[in-house]
N, C-alpha and C positions, 0 to 999 in steps of 0.2 A: 858242498856247503854253499848256502845262498848268501845274500847280502845282509849280514847280521846288523849292520848299522841301520839299514832301511827297515828291518824288522823291528828293531828297538824304537825307532822313530814312529813307526806305525802303531806300536803298543801305546806310546804316549798320546798320539792323536786319537786313538780309539777311547782311551780312558777319559780324555778331555771332553768327548761327546757323550759319555755315559755308556759306551758300547763295551760293557764288561765281558760279554760273550766272546768278542774278538780278542780281548786281552787274555782271557783264560784259554782260548783256542790256540794261542801262540805258545802255550806251556807244554812241556813234556809231562806225561802222566805221573812221573816221579820227581817233578821239580823240587828242589831243595830251596825253600824261601826263608830268608833270615832277616829278622828285625832286631833293633837294639834291645838288649835285655831289660832295660828300665822302662820301656814303653809297654802299654797294655795289649800288645800283639804277640802271640806266640810264634815261634818258628813253625813253618808249615811244610808238609810234604803233599804234593799233588795239587792240581787246580782247585778241587773242591775245598781243600784245606785252606788255600789262599783266599778263596771267596768268602768262607765263613770266618776264618781266624784273623784276617787282615781287612779285606774290603768291607765286609758287613760291619765290623767294629768301627771303621772310619765313618761310615754312614750313620752309625748310632751316636758317635761322639761329636760330629761336626754338622752344622747347618750348611756351611760352605766349605769346599775343599778343592784345591787345584794342585796339580803337579806340573811344574813349569820347567822343562828342560831348556838349558841355555847352550850347552856344548855337548856334543856326542863324539867320543873318541873310539875309533875302531882299532882293535888289537887282535884281529883274526877271530878266534872262537870266543873272545871276550870283548865286551863293549862297556865303556865307562861313560856315565852321563852325569854332568854337573848341572845343578839347577836349584830351584827353590820351591818349597811347599808354601802355600798360602791358604788361609782359611779362617773361619770363625767357628769356634767350638760351641756346643750347646750351652756352655756357661757364659757365652757372650764375649769371650776373650779372643783376641786375634792371634793367629799363628803366622809367623814369617820366619822360616828356618831354611838355610841352605842344605843341600844334600849332595852326596855322591852315591850313585847307584853302580853296582858291579853286576853285570849280566854275563852269563856264560851260556853258549849255545852248543847243542849237539850237532852231529854230522847232518842230521835231517833238518836243521834250522830251527828246531824247537828250543825254547829256553829250558835249560836243565838246572840252572843255579841263579839265584838272585840274592844280593845283600845290599842293605841300605846303611849309609853312614850319615848321621845328622846330629845336630845339637839337641840332645834329648831334654835338656833343661828348658829350652824354649817350648818344646812340646808339652812338658809337664806344667809349665806356667800357663799355657793356653788352655789346657784341660781343667785347670783349677784344682 
């Protein structure tokens, strides 16, 4: 097992620079990706599902969007990240919502599971 904390940090760094290929490359082919049920993103399986079902929708819904990790907690094969989403939706409304991300890694260091916890009301208000 590699350094899962460093891998998670690298994923956030890559997303921040628009390097979605690196983000997707860190995922296991069968990653189980979960989003809050009330948001317009479906749970996904596999990097292509995440790319289409989550990332593409974010880019469709927001003119500006950032994921800002503040603290990264290493728990072995699990990593927890606390931070904040910030952005401006296509409706012109601002998003500022805290998050907690739960990452789980396989023996090969690839992400096998992801779940996000956030205040969905703030998201829905921003989306209009």
